[in-house]
N, C-alpha and C positions, 0 to 999 in steps of 0.2 A: 931304251927299248921301246918301240912304236907298238900301239896298240892297233891292229885294224878293225874296222867296224861290219856290221853286218847289213843288210838291207833295210832294217829298221833304225839305221844310224846308232846303234847301241854297241859299244865297244865289245868285242870278243873277249872272253875270259882266256887268260893264259892258263895253260896246262895245271898249273897248282893252284889256281883259283877255281877250278871246276868242282861243281857239288859231287860227293861222292854217294852214289847210291848204292846202299845196302839192300841185299836180296833178304827179305824177312821169310821166316819159316811159316808154310802153311799148315793148318789142322792136320794134313797128311803127313808131315813133317818134310816136305820137299821145299827146297828154295823156291820163291815166288819170284818170277819175272815181271817187270813192268810193260805192259803192253799199251800200244794207242792205234785205234782205229777209228774211222767215221761211219756213223749211221745216219740215216734220217731221222727226224725228230720223232716219227711215229714209230719206228724201231727202237729207239732209246726209251721212249715212254712206256712199250710194251715190255722191255726187259726190266723197268723199273716196277711197273704194275706186277708183272709175274712172280719177280723175285720178292716183292713185298707180300704177297697172297701167301708165297710159300714161308715166310719169314727168315729169308736169308739175304745176304748182300747180292748185288747184281754180279759180281765177281764169282761168288759161289756159284750162282745160277748158271752162268756161263760155263764154268768148270764141270759141273755136274752134267749139263746138255753136252759137253765135248767128250766126256768118259762114257757117255751113254748111260748114265743113272736117272736122267730125266729123259721122257721121250716126249718130242715135240710134234704135233702134227700140224702142219701149215695148210689151212684150207685155200682153196682158191678165192674165197670170199674175204680173205684177209683176218679172218678171226683165228685165234691162236688159240688151240688147246693144249694144255699140259698136264702130263700123267707122270707123278712123282712116285707112282708106285706105293703110296701110301693110301 
């Protein structure tokens, strides 16, 4: 059985060799889905900074923004103001 390689010259995994990703349950009882996206270094640092200030993970921070539980006001100056309602 021949194994083809990808652009980094690493052999591709056969179907039976692929890692199985289990969806873990969130605190809300829903399955979590892994996602990937790119940000500027500044954007990533701001998410990290603001989530740390709130004492939550970056994932929880983004989830709460998406659900409207945290209001974010992005000023033209680039300053981020976060109102978590507390």
